[in-house]
N, C-alpha and C positions, 0 to 999 in steps of 0.2 A: 503582720500575719502573711504567711506565705501559703500559697496553694500549689498542689502538686498538679503538673501538667503531663498529659500524656504526649509523647512525641507523635507527630502524625505518621501514618504508615505511608511509605514512599509508593510512588506510582510505578508501575511496570514499564520497562522499555518496550514491551510488545505494543503498547498503545501508539506511540508515535511512529514506530516502525510499520504498523498495520495501516495507520492513516497514509503514510507515504506510498504503501503499496497500493491502496485504492487510488491515490492521486495518478499514478501512472496511465492507466488506461483513460481515465476521466480527461487528463490533459491532452492525450493523443486525440481523442474524440472532439474535444473543444478546439484544439488547434487546426484540425482539418476541416471544421465546419465551414469556414470561408470558401473552401475550395469547391463545396457543393453548390454555392451560389455563383461560381465563376471567377472568384478572386484568385489570382495566383498565389501559390504558396512557394516560398523561397526554399531552394533545396536544402540549405544548411539548417533552416528551421525544421524541416521534415526529419533530417538526420537527428537533431537534438532530441525531437519528440520521440523518434524510435529508440533512441539510446535511453531515454528516461522510462519508456515502457519495459525495456529490458532489465534495467536496474530495478524496476519496481517489482519484478519476479523474485529477484534475490532478496529485496526487503520483505516481501510476503512470506518467504521461506524463513527468513531470519525472525520475523515476528512470531511464527508458529513456534519455532525452536525456543526462543526465549520465554514465550508463554508457558510452554511445556515445562520448562526448568522452574519457573515461577510457581506453577500449580503444584509441582511435586515437593516444594518446600513445606514446612510445617506451617499450620494454620495461623499461628500467632506471628510467624515472621513473613507471611506471604504478602507480596505487594498487592496493592489495589489495581484493579483494571486489567488484569492479565487475561481473564476470559474474553474481555471486549477486544483486546488487541489480538487474540487468537482468531476471533470472529472477523475482525477487519482484515487480517492477513489471508484468511481463507477466501474472503469475498474478493480481495484484490488478486488473487490467484485464479479464481473463477473468471473474473472480468478480463484478465490478461489471456486466459485460455480462449474466451470468446473473441477477444481482438484478434489473436493469432489464427483462429479459425475463419474469421471474416477476412483476414489477409490472404489466407490460403484459397479461400473460395471465390475472391474477387478476380475476374480476368485482368490481365496485365494490358495496358494500352499499346505496347509495342509489338 
Protein backbone atom coordinates (compact mmCIF):
# COMPACT_ATOMS: atom_id res chain seq x y z
CA UNK A 1 0.00 0.00 0.00
CA UNK A 2 1.35 3.35 -0.93
CA UNK A 3 0.54 6.68 0.63
CA UNK A 4 0.63 10.02 -1.03
CA UNK A 5 3.07 12.43 0.51
CA UNK A 6 2.99 16.14 0.14
CA UNK A 7 6.29 17.64 -0.75
CA UNK A 8 7.38 20.05 1.95
CA UNK A 9 7.13 23.73 1.16
CA UNK A 10 10.66 25.12 0.83
CA UNK A 11 11.91 27.84 3.13
CA UNK A 12 12.45 31.30 1.81
CA UNK A 13 16.01 32.53 1.28
CA UNK A 14 14.95 35.68 3.12
CA UNK A 15 15.26 33.87 6.47
CA UNK A 16 19.02 33.12 6.34
CA UNK A 17 19.72 36.48 4.70
CA UNK A 18 17.82 38.26 7.47
CA UNK A 19 19.67 36.27 10.13
CA UNK A 20 22.99 37.24 8.63
CA UNK A 21 21.83 40.85 8.48
CA UNK A 22 21.11 40.87 12.21
CA UNK A 23 24.44 39.20 12.96
CA UNK A 24 26.48 42.13 11.57
CA UNK A 25 25.76 44.73 14.26
CA UNK A 26 25.72 42.09 16.99
CA UNK A 27 29.16 40.81 15.99
CA UNK A 28 30.54 44.36 15.94
CA UNK A 29 29.15 45.05 19.42
CA UNK A 30 30.46 41.75 20.79
CA UNK A 31 33.83 42.19 19.10
CA UNK A 32 34.33 45.65 20.56
CA UNK A 33 33.18 44.69 24.06
CA UNK A 34 36.70 43.70 25.24
CA UNK A 35 37.91 47.20 24.32
CA UNK A 36 35.51 48.61 26.92
CA UNK A 37 37.43 46.89 29.72
CA UNK A 38 40.80 47.97 28.42
CA UNK A 39 41.85 44.99 26.33
CA UNK A 40 43.49 46.07 23.07
CA UNK A 41 41.66 45.38 19.85
CA UNK A 42 43.83 44.37 16.93
CA UNK A 43 43.44 46.72 13.96
CA UNK A 44 42.78 43.95 11.46
CA UNK A 45 40.03 42.53 13.69
CA UNK A 46 38.37 45.93 13.82
CA UNK A 47 38.56 46.23 10.03
CA UNK A 48 37.02 42.77 9.53
CA UNK A 49 34.21 43.56 11.97
CA UNK A 50 33.47 46.83 10.19
CA UNK A 51 33.45 45.10 6.81
CA UNK A 52 30.99 42.52 8.13
CA UNK A 53 28.76 45.34 9.41
CA UNK A 54 28.76 46.94 5.95
CA UNK A 55 28.04 43.58 4.31
CA UNK A 56 25.14 43.01 6.71
CA UNK A 57 23.43 46.13 5.34
CA UNK A 58 23.52 44.62 1.85
CA UNK A 59 22.24 41.32 3.26
CA UNK A 60 19.36 43.11 4.97
CA UNK A 61 18.33 44.79 1.75
CA UNK A 62 18.61 41.46 -0.08
CA UNK A 63 16.45 39.76 2.59
CA UNK A 64 13.71 42.35 2.14
CA UNK A 65 13.82 42.11 -1.67
CA UNK A 66 13.72 38.30 -1.65
CA UNK A 67 10.89 38.27 0.91
CA UNK A 68 8.84 40.73 -1.15
CA UNK A 69 9.24 38.53 -4.22
CA UNK A 70 8.30 35.44 -2.21
CA UNK A 71 5.25 37.10 -0.67
CA UNK A 72 4.09 38.22 -4.12
CA UNK A 73 3.98 34.63 -5.39
CA UNK A 74 0.71 32.66 -5.32
CA UNK A 75 -0.33 31.30 -1.93
CA UNK A 76 0.19 27.63 -2.78
CA UNK A 77 3.68 28.26 -4.18
CA UNK A 78 4.80 30.73 -1.50
CA UNK A 79 7.87 29.63 0.47
CA UNK A 80 7.69 29.41 4.24
CA UNK A 81 9.22 32.00 6.56
CA UNK A 82 9.27 34.85 4.05
CA UNK A 83 7.65 37.27 6.49
CA UNK A 84 10.08 36.27 9.25
CA UNK A 85 12.99 36.84 6.90
CA UNK A 86 11.65 40.27 5.97
CA UNK A 87 11.30 41.15 9.65
CA UNK A 88 14.84 40.02 10.42
CA UNK A 89 16.17 42.00 7.46
CA UNK A 90 14.37 45.14 8.66
CA UNK A 91 15.64 44.64 12.22
CA UNK A 92 19.16 44.17 10.87
CA UNK A 93 18.90 47.42 8.92
CA UNK A 94 17.62 49.29 11.99
CA UNK A 95 20.45 47.89 14.12
CA UNK A 96 22.99 48.83 11.45
CA UNK A 97 21.53 52.33 11.33
CA UNK A 98 21.83 52.64 15.10
CA UNK A 99 25.41 51.42 14.91
CA UNK A 100 26.15 53.99 12.21
CA UNK A 101 24.62 56.78 14.32
CA UNK A 102 26.66 55.65 17.31
CA UNK A 103 29.78 55.75 15.16
CA UNK A 104 28.94 59.26 13.94
CA UNK A 105 28.17 60.61 17.41
CA UNK A 106 31.18 59.09 19.16
CA UNK A 107 34.13 61.50 19.36
CA UNK A 108 37.28 60.26 17.67
CA UNK A 109 40.33 59.87 19.96
CA UNK A 110 42.75 61.72 17.70
